[in-house]
PADO-145143 format. One record per residue: residue in one letter; x, y, z of N, C-alpha, C in turn. Coordinates in steps of 0.001 Angstrom, whole numbers, padded with zeros to 6 digits, always signed. Layout:
N
AXYZXYZXYZ ...
//
This chain:
444
X+138243+067390+116850+137412+067315+118055+135984+066953+117667 X+135447+065913+118276+134074+065494+118045+133146+066314+118942 X+132375+067201+118314+131559+068141+119081+130450+067441+119866 X+129876+066391+119281+128825+065664+119995+129369+065032+121272 X+130594+064502+121185+131196+063907+122388+131477+064969+123446 X+131826+066172+123017+132028+067273+123971+130742+067545+124733 X+129610+067650+124008+128327+067900+124684+127974+066750+125627 X+128236+065515+125208+127946+064360+126067+128748+064424+127362 X+130015+064813+127255+130854+064898+128460+130348+066000+129396 X+129964+067132+128842+129464+068229+129678+128139+067860+130331 X+127274+067160+129581+125953+066810+130103+126034+065894+131318 X+127070+065069+131388+127248+064172+132535+127293+064964+133845 X+127844+066170+133782+127991+066993+134987+126709+067764+135328 X+125656+067576+134526+124414+068332+134740+123207+067417+134947 X+123466+066202+135354+122375+065231+135500+121419+065581+136627 X+121863+066394+137590+121019+066666+138756+120221+067965+138642 X+120311+068686+137512+119464+069874+137342+118160+069442+136671 X+117108+070237+136850+115808+069880+136272+115777+070101+134758 X+116303+071232+134343+116325+071572+132922+117714+072056+132541 X+118153+071688+131352+119421+072197+130847+119365+072238+129331 X+120114+073164+128775+120283+073222+127323+121701+073689+127054 X+122420+072920+126245+123768+073303+125836+123753+073465+124314 X+124137+074636+123870+124244+074900+122431+125712+075189+122123 X+126261+074432+121191+127644+074621+120766+127622+074999+119288 X+128230+076127+118955+128362+076502+117550+129844+076588+117200 X+130174+075993+116078+131559+076043+115581+131520+076600+114171 X+132195+077722+113955+132161+078404+112662+133554+078476+112061 X+133613+078179+110777+134803+078468+109983+134490+079720+109169 X+135295+080744+109340+134976+082053+108771+136114+082517+107859 X+135743+082879+106650+136673+083537+105733+136281+084997+105649 X+137246+085884+105805+136967+087318+105787+137945+088024+104843 X+137403+088903+104023+138225+089797+103211+137802+091223+103498 X+138762+092070+103818+138495+093499+103989+139157+094250+102838 X+138452+095267+102341+139010+096052+101243+138719+097533+101457 X+139615+098372+100961+139447+099825+101053+140310+100476+099975 X+139957+101704+099635+140706+102460+098614+140918+101638+097339 X+139849+100903+096984+139791+100174+095706+140703+098958+095624 X+141187+098492+096770+142033+097303+096721+141840+096452+097975 X+142224+095195+097858+142110+094272+098986+143153+094629+100043 X+142705+094671+101298+143614+094957+102399+144147+093676+103042 X+143207+092778+103357+143619+091570+104082+142576+090481+103873 X+143037+089257+103804+142153+088105+103771+142584+087123+104839 X+141679+086746+105707+142023+085835+106798+140957+084754+106926 X+141369+083627+107466+140458+082534+107782+140676+082147+109238 X+139591+081915+109948+139726+081559+111355+138518+080753+111807 X+138703+080045+112927+137633+079261+113535+137124+079990+114777 X+135836+079805+115056+135226+080433+116232+134299+079414+116882 X+134529+079152+118153+133697+078198+118894+133015+078916+120046 X+131700+078694+120186+130935+079327+121261+130031+078295+121925 X+130008+078331+123232+129072+077528+124011+128069+078464+124673 X+126816+078036+124703+125799+078742+125479+125074+077713+126329 X+125025+077944+127643+124481+076960+128574+123357+077592+129394 X+122252+076857+129505+121125+077277+130342+120856+076187+131368 X+120705+076587+132635+120419+075647+133728+119221+076135+134523 X+118381+075200+134954+117242+075538+135813+117012+074411+136813 X+116697+074813+138038+116403+073818+139074+115420+074422+140067 X+114555+073565+140589+113558+074001+141555+114086+073783+142975 X+114023+074839+143780+114393+074770+145205+113212+075258+146031 X+112740+074414+146936+111614+074781+147804+110448+075350+146998 X+110171+074720+145852+109046+075138+145030+109310+076356+144169 X+110525+076884+144189+110835+078082+143416+111872+077751+142335 X+111616+078252+141119+112525+077973+140007+113665+078979+139984 X+114867+078453+139856+116049+079299+139762+116804+078945+138484 X+117300+079964+137812+117923+079752+136505+119235+080514+136399 X+120049+080067+135458+121257+080816+135118+121633+080496+133676 X+122146+081474+132974+122664+081310+131623+124096+081820+131588 X+124957+081135+130848+126321+081633+130698+126894+081119+129389 X+128004+081714+128979+128662+081355+127732+130105+080970+127995 X+130717+080314+127030+132120+079943+127135+132695+079692+125755 X+134011+079540+125682+134661+079361+124387+135392+078030+124250 X+135600+077313+125373+136262+076007+125330+135536+075050+126268 X+135759+073757+126064+135149+072758+126942+135618+072952+128382 X+136894+073255+128566+137428+073426+129909+136810+074637+130608 X+136672+075715+129843+136071+076935+130375+134630+076678+130814 X+133869+075982+129981+132467+075707+130297+132348+074764+131494 X+133190+073759+131547+133133+072813+132666+133434+073512+133989 X+134407+074412+133971+134717+075175+135186+133512+075995+135631 X+132818+076626+134660+131641+077431+135008+130482+076553+135465 X+130329+075397+134842+129273+074467+135275+129475+074093+136734 X+130691+073722+137088+130953+073303+138467+130755+074435+139466 X+130980+075656+139029+130747+076801+139919+129252+077125+140019 X+128596+077294+138864+127206+077748+138881+126242+076675+139364 X+126559+075415+139106+125660+074341+139519+125462+074341+141034 X+126531+074659+141741+126445+074668+143198+126129+076060+143754 X+125890+077011+142834+125505+078354+143263+124036+078643+143004 X+123370+077753+142257+121983+078001+141882+121081+078242+143083 X+121273+077444+144143+120373+077566+145300+120518+078899+146009 X+121618+079604+145768+121838+080893+146420+121258+082058+145617 X+120827+081784+144393+120269+082836+143542+118806+083094+143900 X+118307+084288+143605+116874+084547+143801+116078+083774+142759 X+114812+083451+143047+113981+082755+142068+113750+083631+140838 X+113530+082990+139719+113284+083712+138466+111795+083660+138136 X+111067+084745+138353+109617+084739+138081+109297+084725+136592 X+110304+084937+135751+110077+084962+134305+110376+083620+133639 X+110593+082593+134446+110852+081272+133885+109658+080362+134109 X+109119+079839+132997+107941+078978+133081+108169+077573+132586 X+109444+077158+132464+109748+075812+131991+110287+075828+130574 X+110748+074648+130104+111273+074558+128741+110760+073304+128054 X+111052+073184+126797+110570+072064+125994+111011+070727+126593 X+110036+069789+126744+110335+068462+127263+109977+067372+126254 X+109885+067752+124986+109550+066806+123923+110818+066463+123144 X+110958+065182+122820+112078+064753+121992+111669+064839+120517 X+112447+065567+119735+112139+065746+118312+113217+065095+117455 X+112838+064755+116239+113815+064424+115209+113753+065534+114161 X+114892+065874+113586+114970+067000+112666+115437+066523+111302 X+115041+067213+110259+115522+066832+108921+117013+067059+108782 X+117557+066493+107734+118981+066667+107453+119247+068110+107035 X+120323+068721+107550+120629+070102+107159+120817+070229+105650 X+120365+071378+105118+120559+071699+103704+121399+072964+103606 X+122430+072910+102785+123282+074085+102621+123941+074023+101246 X+124438+075166+100795+125007+075290+099459+126533+075354+099565 X+127185+074231+099290+128646+074171+099404+129343+075009+098341 X+128624+075403+097285+129240+076221+096241+129714+077563+096790 X+129056+078036+097857+129496+079289+098481+130898+079146+099065 X+131239+077932+099519+132562+077694+100096+133628+077530+099017 X+133185+077244+097796+134129+076979+096706+134367+078193+095821 X+133621+079273+096043+133709+080410+095124+135052+081149+095286 X+135386+081911+094272+136590+082735+094269+136285+084033+095015 X+136553+084038+096319+136193+085189+097148+136955+086446+096721 X+138236+086291+096439+139027+087444+096012+138488+088003+094696 X+138169+087118+093767+137612+087557+092496+136275+088255+092668 X+135456+087773+093619+134158+088392+093878+134321+089819+094377 X+135266+090025+095279+135518+091371+095798+136009+092291+094686 X+136908+091780+093853+137420+092604+092741+136293+092978+091777 X+135347+092055+091556+134178+092351+090732+133365+093491+091325 X+133119+093422+092640+132320+094441+093313+132997+095811+093228 X+134301+095847+093435+135043+097113+093376+134954+097715+091975 X+135215+096889+090962+135211+097383+089582+133819+097885+089189 X+132778+097183+089609+131419+097594+089260+131057+098921+089908 X+131483+099110+091166+131202+100374+091866+131933+101531+091192 X+133185+101319+090812+133949+102373+090137+133338+102711+088777 X+132904+101692+088057+132300+101912+086743+130987+102681+086853 X+130295+102540+088004+129025+103226+088209+129201+104666+088683 X+130442+105088+088948+130665+106478+089310+131390+106722+090613 X+131687+105677+091363+132402+105860+092625+133868+106198+092370 X+134461+106900+093328+135897+107204+093274+136697+106293+094204 X+136038+105847+095252+136730+105028+096259+135743+104006+096799 X+136201+102772+096993+135318+101680+097403+135932+100941+098587 X+135081+100608+099551+135535+099878+100741+134450+098907+101178 X+134837+097931+102002+133822+097018+102517+134413+095727+103034 X+133545+094738+103180+133954+093430+103701+133185+092327+102996 X+133796+091165+102942+133116+089942+102532+133373+088893+103606 X+132286+088327+104141+132384+087225+105104+131726+085989+104494 X+132367+084848+104668+131770+083567+104290+131792+082685+105533 X+130621+082235+105946+130480+081468+107182+130088+080018+106871 X+130727+079104+107562+130322+077696+107575+130147+077322+109041 X+128890+077273+109485+128596+077151+110915+127858+075854+111215 X+128409+075079+112142+127743+073876+112642+127192+074168+114038 X+125973+073714+114280+125312+073929+115572+124919+072583+116163 X+125321+072384+117410+124976+071168+118144+124152+071564+119361 X+123070+070831+119592+122179+071102+120729+121993+069841+121555 X+122039+070008+122866+121721+068888+123753+120963+069410+124962 X+119746+068901+125163+118978+069200+126372+118725+067870+127089 X+117945+067896+128153+117601+066649+128839+116646+065805+128009 X+116022+066441+126983+114928+065774+126297+115147+065579+124801 X+116048+066328+124216+116265+066205+122782+117676+066655+122424 X+118136+066272+121256+119416+066756+120764+119347+066875+119246 X+120163+067796+118708+120075+068040+117280+121372+068582+116715 X+121445+068510+115376+122604+069005+114638+122104+069805+113446 X+122778+070927+113177+122434+071764+112039+123723+072309+111428 X+123668+072633+110159+124808+073259+109483+124279+074327+108528 X+124898+075491+108569+124472+076609+107731+125687+077241+107067 X+125556+077526+105786+126608+078184+105013+126013+079444+104404 X+126671+080566+104584+126164+081791+103978+127296+082792+103774 X+127023+083762+102908+127991+084813+102592+127316+086160+102752 X+128091+087154+103184+127566+088513+103328+128612+089497+102820 X+128236+090210+101756+129106+091206+101130+128549+092596+101410 X+129388+093470+101953+129004+094856+102227+129929+095773+101433 X+129332+096634+100601+130103+097528+099744+129661+098969+099992 X+130622+099809+100357+130361+101252+100451+131181+101948+099373 X+130484+102751+098583+131109+103474+097478+131122+104959+097804 X+132267+105604+097624+132436+107019+097976+132793+107835+096739 X+132253+109052+096687+132734+110043+095726+133643+111031+096444 X+133273+111413+097641+134220+112013+098589+133795+111554+099971 X+134424+112091+101018+134174+111540+102355+132765+111802+102859 X+132029+112723+102234+130658+113014+102674+129606+112522+101688 X+130016+111906+100599+129073+111448+099573+129305+109959+099361 X+128306+109145+099701+128515+107695+099674+127212+106954+099405 X+127366+105721+098941+126262+104788+098772+126656+103445+099350 X+125677+102693+099813+125969+101451+100521+125005+100375+100033 X+125521+099165+099808+124699+098023+099447+125224+096796+100161 X+124298+095866+100470+124642+094621+101147+123990+093464+100391 X+124713+092344+100283+124193+091125+099666+124478+089970+100614 X+123438+089503+101329+123583+088449+102343+122775+087239+101896 X+123440+086131+101589+122759+085021+100911+123196+083667+101462 X+122304+082680+101297+122646+081301+101627+122661+080420+100379 X+122399+081026+099220+122428+080296+097945+123422+080975+097018 X+124276+080172+096399+125290+080741+095503+124644+081451+094318 X+123465+080993+093911+122778+081614+092777+122293+083024+093102 X+122174+083346+094403+121728+084684+094813+122893+085633+095079 X+124122+085108+095023+125282+085948+095327+125696+086696+094070 X+125643+088021+094127+125900+088845+092944+126780+090034+093323 X+128093+089833+093397+128984+090929+093796+128986+092082+092802 X+128823+091771+091519+128827+092840+090520+127628+093762+090709 X+126449+093186+090887+125244+093990+091111+125341+094785+092407 X+125894+094170+093452+126035+094850+094740+126946+096064+094615 X+128088+095893+093954+128997+097012+093742+128385+098089+092870 X+127713+097664+091796+127106+098641+090885+126059+099490+091596 X+125198+098826+092397+124149+099559+093114+124752+100520+094136 X+125830+100110+094796+126486+101014+095744+127021+102243+095026 X+127644+102019+093852+128159+103139+093066+127053+104048+092569 X+125944+103464+092133+124808+104268+091669+124213+105093+092800 X+124140+104509+093985+123630+105257+095135+124539+106442+095469 X+125846+106223+095383+126786+107326+095629+126618+108421+094579 X+126430+108013+093342+126240+108989+092268+124968+109801+092480 X+123900+109147+092942+122666+109863+093257+122894+110882+094371 X+123721+110486+095343+123985+111381+096476+124852+112570+096079 X+125487+112470+094908+126380+113531+094453+125602+114571+093634 X+124515+115047+094206+123696+116075+093568+123828+117363+094365 X+123244+118415+093831+123283+119672+094578+122641+119490+095948 X+123284+120019+096962+122804+119904+098341+121644+120868+098565 X+120531+120340+099092+119333+121141+099330+119084+121245+100824 X+118824+122453+101298+118487+122666+102703+116997+122378+102881 X+116695+121317+103597+115305+120906+103810+114933+121207+105257 X+113851+121964+105492+113477+122296+106866+112911+121093+107612 X+112969+121162+108932+112351+120130+109758+110855+120077+109469 X+110269+118892+109622+108841+118746+109370+108501+117292+109112 X+107250+117051+108675+106804+115704+108360+106804+115515+106848 X+107353+114367+106412+107493+114117+104987+107074+112690+104646 X+106518+112544+103446+106360+111211+102887+107779+110698+102615 X+108090+109498+103100+109487+109041+103098+109592+107627+102543 X+110558+107450+101641+110898+106114+101154+112108+105629+101945 X+111972+104457+102553+113092+103837+103271+113679+102731+102408 X+114981+102809+102153+115660+101750+101432+115798+100506+102301 X+116169+099363+101709+116263+098113+102474+117193+098175+103674 X+118328+098878+103565+119239+098969+104706+118594+099725+105860 X+117934+100831+105559+117257+101602+106609+116107+100809+107198 X+115315+100165+106332+114151+099413+106804+114559+098226+107672 X+115622+097513+107275+116009+096296+107999+116389+096586+109440 X+117116+097689+109669+117489+098020+111043+116286+098288+111918 X+115321+099045+111400+114126+099360+112174+113238+098124+112361 X+113103+097324+111313+112256+096137+111405+112840+095102+112359 X+114167+095013+112415+114778+094100+113371+114450+094489+114805 X+114472+095789+115073+114109+096269+116414+112649+095973+116709 X+111774+096202+115729+110356+095890+115912+110170+094396+116160 X+110926+093570+115423+110851+092132+115639+111218+091739+117060 X+112280+092351+117608+112674+092053+118994+111591+092491+119972 X+110915+093597+119651+109872+094107+120541+108631+093219+120580 X+108473+092342+119569+107316+091454+119589+107568+090193+120409 X+108728+090071+121014+108981+088990+121961+108082+089166+123183 X+107445+088086+123612+106613+088160+124821+107438+088599+126018 X+108696+088199+126054+109555+088594+127171+109779+090103+127172 X+109891+090719+125991+110074+092171+125921+108880+092891+126532 X+107675+092373+126282+106468+092986+126843+106465+092851+128364 X+106734+091652+128846+106724+091405+130297+107762+092273+131008 X+108912+092499+130365+109996+093262+130987+109868+094769+130777 X+108848+095200+130046+108631+096632+129851+109487+097247+128775 X+109827+096451+127736+110652+096949+126639+109909+096903+125305 X+108599+097067+125333+107844+096958+124099+106516+097698+124183 X+106110+098358+123077+104766+098933+123008+103724+097923+122538 X+104165+096712+122129+103232+095722+121592+102658+094872+122732 X+101849+095516+123549+101313+094897+124760+100261+093845+124417 X+099942+093008+125394+099057+091868+125151+097648+092295+124749 X+097223+093481+125158+095884+093937+124786+095784+094319+123305 X+096907+094393+122602+096883+094736+121177+096741+093502+120285 X+096835+092303+120867+096696+091077+120085+095336+091036+119386 X+095356+090650+118118+094119+090540+117364+093597+091845+116802 X+094311+092935+117045+093851+094238+116573+094686+094701+115384 X+094057+095490+114513+094760+096034+113356+095484+097289+113803 X+096779+097166+114038+097563+098300+114536+098631+098726+113539 X+098620+098097+112352+099570+098462+111303+098815+098592+109984 X+099508+099062+108974+098911+099189+107652+098469+097827+107132 X+097366+097814+106390+096875+096577+105788+097883+095990+104803 X+098789+096810+104326+099791+096346+103366+100954+095616+104042 X+100967+095600+105379+102131+095092+106106+101877+093705+106669 X+102635+092721+106148+102646+091369+106705+104095+091046+107081 X+104288+090628+108321+105627+090514+108928+105759+089128+109529 X+106785+088394+109133+106877+086973+109453+108185+086642+110142 X+108102+085888+111244+109272+085210+111786+109395+083927+110989 X+110402+083871+110123+110366+082933+109013+111131+081641+109258 X+110559+080563+108702+111244+079267+108655+111658+078953+107221 X+111778+079990+106390+112130+079810+104985+113586+079393+104853 X+113818+078250+104233+115175+077704+104105+116045+078498+103130 X+115429+079409+102369+116161+080096+101311+117005+081264+101827 X+116870+081621+103101+117554+082809+103601+118508+082450+104743 X+119383+083399+105092+120553+083036+105903+120237+082811+107376 X+119100+083276+107853+118804+083104+109271+118130+081791+109604 X+117926+080936+108611+117198+079692+108835+117961+078745+109769 X+117229+078144+110704+117773+077089+111564+116737+075972+111680 X+117182+074757+111951+116265+073633+112100+115506+073684+113409 X+116126+074253+114458+115529+074214+115796+115984+075435+116575 X+115265+075719+117667+115673+076843+118511+116513+076337+119672 X+116784+077193+120639+117738+076861+121700+117212+075870+122729 X+115908+075564+122665+115379+074508+123545+114945+073290+122744 X+115244+073298+121422+114979+072134+120591+113643+072122+119888 X+112855+073183+119988+111582+073244+119272+111873+073504+117788 X+111307+072710+116890+111539+072967+115457+111061+074365+115055 X+111801+074985+114148+111423+076331+113715+110066+076297+113030 X+109334+077394+113174+107997+077489+112594+107858+078806+111842 X+106992+078777+110846+106614+079998+110137+105553+080697+110980 X+105866+081885+111479+104953+082584+112379+104653+083970+111843 X+103394+084220+111495+102992+085553+111068+102782+086415+112305 X+103680+087376+112488+103557+088300+113615+102470+089326+113310 X+102526+089891+112103+101471+090757+111585+100942+090142+110296 X+099632+090101+110146+099010+089612+108924+098080+090689+108390 X+098506+091342+107317+097746+092447+106716+097362+093485+107765 X+098341+093814+108590+098174+094866+109584+097671+094415+110935 X+097146+093203+111030+096627+092705+112305+097742+092042+113101 X+097876+092428+114358+098898+091866+115237+098418+090497+115700 X+099058+089442+115173+098563+088077+115384+099140+087381+116602 X+100427+087599+116878+101043+086865+117992+102342+087518+118426 X+102684+087297+119682+104042+087562+120144+104905+086340+119833 X+106202+086498+119942+107109+085374+119799+107289+084721+121162 X+107157+083386+121193+107129+082664+122468+108114+081516+122510 X+108742+081353+123642+109400+080106+124008+108395+079293+124825 X+108777+078077+125192+107917+077295+126094+107698+078048+127395 X+108749+078701+127880+108680+079439+129147+107649+080558+129090 X+107745+081445+128098+106808+082574+128047+105394+082089+127759 X+105248+081053+126917+103911+080528+126632+103259+079969+127897 X+104018+079227+128694+103462+078672+129934+103055+079766+130917 X+103882+080796+131029+103572+081886+131949+102284+082602+131557 X+102100+082829+130258+100898+083537+129814+099660+082658+129897 X+099790+081378+129572+098641+080475+129686+098160+080383+131131 X+099094+080478+132074+098716+080464+133488+097888+081692+133864 X+098014+082776+133053+097235+083997+133291+096010+084085+132392 X+095732+082998+131668+094550+082979+130823+094737+083590+129455 X+095999+083836+129038+096276+084397+127721+096742+083260+126816 X+096022+082976+125715+096421+081876+124833+097824+082110+124268 X+098658+081070+124279+100026+081203+123775+100612+079814+123534 X+101422+079712+122481+102131+078483+122158+103549+078842+121722 X+104525+077951+121958+105885+078226+121478+105894+078439+119968 X+106646+079442+119513+106674+079777+118093+107961+079325+117409 X+108815+078577+118120+110010+078018+117492+111026+079081+117126 X+111451+079853+118123+112410+080936+117892+113628+080748+118778 X+114617+081565+118573+115794+081528+119434+115434+082005+120832 X+116158+081510+121813+116000+082023+123167+115067+081195+124019 X+115442+080966+125274+114594+080261+126238+113876+081269+127125 X+114634+082154+127750+114016+083193+128583+113532+084360+127735 X+114246+084640+126635+113920+085803+125808+113813+085347+124352 X+112646+084864+123940+112495+084403+122560+112619+085553+121565 X+113280+085281+120449+113380+086289+119397+113564+085593+118060 X+113252+086298+116983+113274+085699+115653+114692+085380+115209 X+114829+084311+114417+116087+083997+113745+116203+084778+112447 X+115075+084926+111748+115064+085748+110546+113661+086321+110359 X+113607+087526+109817+112355+088247+109633+112142+088517+108149 X+110914+088374+107715+110594+088585+106308+109347+089461+106203 X+109421+090469+105350+108265+091302+105028+107745+090869+103672 X+106447+090613+103577+105885+090240+102286+105961+091422+101327 X+106216+091160+100043+106422+092256+099095+105124+092966+098731 X+105299+094143+098131+104160+094882+097614+104113+094773+096105 X+103592+095817+095447+103431+095759+093993+104042+096966+093285 X+104912+097701+093991+105504+098908+093411+106977+098679+093089 X+107483+099509+092208+108931+099590+092008+109433+100821+092756 X+110749+100906+092949+111313+102086+093592+110974+103336+092783 X+111065+103241+091463+110787+104384+090603+109339+104842+090744 X+108413+103890+090851+107000+104250+091032+106772+104927+092372 X+107487+104472+093399+107371+105124+094705+107805+106584+094609 X+108947+106823+093933+109435+108194+093773+108391+109042+093048 X+107793+108488+092001+106791+109231+091222+105570+109610+092053 X+105290+108847+093105+104118+109104+093943+104406+110015+095131 X+105605+110574+095184+105957+111489+096275+105922+112914+095737 X+105004+113735+096289+104948+115131+095863+106024+115969+096556 X+106238+115680+097820+107277+116392+098580+107742+115457+099693 X+108928+114923+099544+109348+113929+100516+110833+113637+100461 X+111211+112523+101115+112617+112182+101288+112855+110704+101002 X+114062+110407+100589+114514+109022+100467+115669+108811+101428 X+115517+107840+102323+116548+107500+103309+117074+106113+102954 X+118329+106032+102528+118869+104739+102107+119395+103909+103270 X+119821+104575+104340+120504+103879+105424+120382+104720+106686 X+120501+104080+107845+120442+104814+109115+121497+104276+110071 X+121791+105059+111096+122694+104627+112166+122275+105317+113463 X+122843+104840+114561+122587+105414+115883+121097+105487+116189 X+120396+104370+115999+118983+104315+116375+118879+104213+117891 X+118140+105127+118477+117988+105181+119936+116517+105326+120306 X+116118+104706+121419+114736+104793+121878+114630+105724+123078 X+113735+106700+122956+113440+107556+124094+112557+106814+125097 X+111704+105907+124581+110856+105077+125442+110550+103776+124718 X+110965+102658+125305+110608+101367+124739+109135+101060+124946 X+108563+101572+126026+107154+101291+126349+106228+101925+125313 X+106518+103166+124923+105682+103825+123925+106168+103578+122508 X+107446+103213+122351+107997+102963+121026+108546+104191+120339 X+108844+105241+121095+109383+106471+120513+110887+106307+120267 X+111333+106664+119061+112731+106471+118703+113219+107605+117822 X+114532+107653+117639+115132+108548+116654+116318+107831+116028 X+116661+108251+114803+117787+107649+114110+118339+108654+113107 X+119579+108474+112721+120242+109447+111842+120448+108836+110459 X+119920+109459+109411+120175+108984+108054+121668+109051+107716 X+122138+108087+106946+123521+108102+106482+123560+107662+105026 X+124683+107882+104394+124866+107572+102977+123833+108347+102147 X+123247+107729+101149+122385+108438+100201+121099+108914+100884 X+120905+110250+100883+119764+110885+101557+119273+111980+100611 X+118058+111807+100058+117634+112622+098924+116306+113338+099174 X+116160+114489+098530+114905+115249+098546+114157+114991+097245 X+112841+114721+097365+111987+114422+096213+110877+115471+096140 X+110631+115968+094948+109558+116943+094750+108867+116670+093415 X+107527+116603+093480+106728+116343+092270+107210+115114+091504 X+107526+114062+092274+107890+112788+091670+109278+112706+091080 X+110131+113698+091396+111492+113692+090863+112508+113973+091978 X+113650+113308+091893+114727+113541+092854+115386+114880+092514 X+115424+115773+093500+115899+117137+093251+117302+117407+093798 X+117718+116648+094810+119028+116911+095378+119262+116082+096623 X+120453+116212+097189+120796+115463+098395+120569+116314+099634 X+120440+115651+100770+120054+116304+102031+121039+115905+103127 X+121285+116821+104044+122043+116531+105251+121419+117318+106403 X+121805+116958+107614+121443+117770+108767+120082+117495+109373 X+119476+116322+109058+118184+115977+109646+118270+114655+110395 X+117470+114555+111426+117324+113327+112209+115895+112826+112057 X+115739+111523+111844+114410+110927+111734+113889+110611+113125 X+112662+111063+113427+112024+110797+114711+110703+110082+114468 X+110397+109116+115311+109156+108398+115061+108687+107571+116234 X+107595+106891+115987+107017+105942+116926+106751+104664+116140 X+107162+103523+116642+107123+102311+115830+105695+101940+115416 X+104726+102164+116283+103348+101812+115916+102819+102774+114858 X+103070+104077+115024+102657+105032+114002+103375+104764+112686 X+104635+104391+112775+105418+104046+111590+104747+102905+110818 X+104345+101853+111510+103702+100715+110853+102334+101081+110290 X+101597+101926+110995+100278+102367+110515+100393+103154+109216 X+101489+103891+109066+101615+104841+107961+102306+104281+106726 X+102566+102966+106699+103131+102365+105487+102078+102418+104379 X+102460+102997+103241+101517+103168+102137+101834+102286+100933 X+103082+101874+100782+103439+101027+099645+104713+100266+099965 X+104879+099095+099326+106076+098280+099447+106507+097870+098050 X+107792+097724+097858+108283+097360+096526+108094+095873+096252 X+108080+095544+094951+107984+094138+094540+109267+093390+094870 X+110378+094063+094699+111684+093433+094950+112022+093518+096433 X+112616+092432+096950+113042+092399+098348+114522+092071+098418 X+115130+092430+099544+116579+092329+099675+116927+091704+101034 X+117769+090651+101043+118198+090058+102313+119332+090873+102929 X+119130+091320+104155+120088+092203+104824+120553+091562+106130 X+121865+091539+106315+122455+091098+107584+123733+091889+107789 X+123788+092660+108866+124963+093488+109143+124888+093937+110596 X+125831+094751+111024+125893+095153+112430+124625+095868+112868 X+124067+096733+111999+122869+097483+112364+121592+096679+112109 X+121711+095478+111587+120562+094592+111372+120982+093187+111772 X+121098+092975+113079+121665+091737+113593+120740+090540+113408 X+119434+090790+113264+118523+089718+112874+118413+089760+111353 X+118828+088700+110650+118710+088718+109186+117279+089052+108771 X+117151+090027+107871+115836+090549+107500+115737+090662+105995 X+114638+090166+105453+114355+090283+104016+113265+091328+103867 X+113594+092447+103246+112662+093573+103230+112623+094261+101874 X+111461+094775+101493+111371+095641+100318+111669+097091+100699 X+111631+097979+099714+111558+099411+100004+110199+099692+100639 X+110159+100645+101572+108903+101026+102226+108616+102501+101946 X+107368+102809+101592+106918+104193+101469+106021+104491+102662 X+106420+105468+103469+105742+105743+104742+105300+107207+104771 X+104044+107443+105169+103509+108805+105293+103939+109451+106605 X+103991+110765+106594+104100+111574+107817+105248+111161+108741 X+106413+111011+108162+107606+110708+108972+108215+112037+109411 X+108445+112164+110706+108927+113438+111258+110454+113506+111204 X+110946+114674+110813+112378+114944+110809+112644+116230+111588 X+113665+116201+112422+114089+117401+113139+115530+117715+112750 X+115963+118907+113068+117340+119275+112761+118295+118489+113646 X+119293+117891+113022+120312+117154+113782+121347+118146+114311 X+121697+117990+115568+122667+118910+116173+123935+118146+116534 
//
């Protein structure tokens, strides 16, 4: 099936709308699942997704609709239904237009060696390394993606191809003692299943220490890359201009240009080709851009589509499209934190009384407007005293506020880790973070 011809056929049925964008992604996916130290299943499958955006002006009012589909026939049926239903919808006050510039894009760059690697052998390497490091039982997944993206709007069209692999290894000593590591890469030279398995096993071994009862309170806390990536992805989504307008963010427009985070914190919506979230263009065809959201603690910009930028400029707030995913709701494709100058060991040495959180789950917000949240540590969770790890911890919940969290960052590691998984849906490259005054309450 010629994907470009599919988009051309669908576009014929949308000639009478003012704005349209059709994004078609076709992925070839190889998956291996493993548990109890052996491979369970290996499967290969194709996945096709359509995403369609339509906008038309009726009596001076803009009306929009977005929908998805899995086949050309399915999408065409929805086009014929929604196209003639647009006039019956209420106007969308959050739509300010879309990109009307025709762009040319560079040729996609990808590493075909990832598609040629011995996936089964890689998993066996990871399992053996975790067991050698002290684990008793190892489980996880390996995904290899080969994804083609086709875009067609009224004004531009583009093609992109991305290849990447993501290995997740959880190492267990028993059902309550575990370590977790992830290796998400777009370059074969960065794929290291042995190191990933070994680190997971080492984390499990660290967690297999005497259990210490730690009271609720505020602690200097080291967040591992898995824990940091989940929280940073949420913060990244909150910097969308649409999130602010809709009341889902504490990063309001009056905070622009102000130092609201630690001077050590620089946070980027990245156009770096070296990581797995890279794309040539966003959903309206704007080329991706390197956008510093925070620069040494100063909040520099929200993430904008053409729509959100136009709406804010109409209110006298300077704004330009930042080349991100999303037309109505712009968001980052990949997030990168600039590294610091510490090692993990140095961070531990600088903690007089604190905690190490390797991973989190069940992150929930009590208020998106204020940024108050809570999350539960999982896997390796350690107590540190006088610069030494003293034992493992259970029974605490991390509570915080995203702005206070960013203000209290005191150190970042030199090494960074690319993370992509269910709890970090925006690919994020992050170091270890050392944060002051992190509140913990008893988990019930």
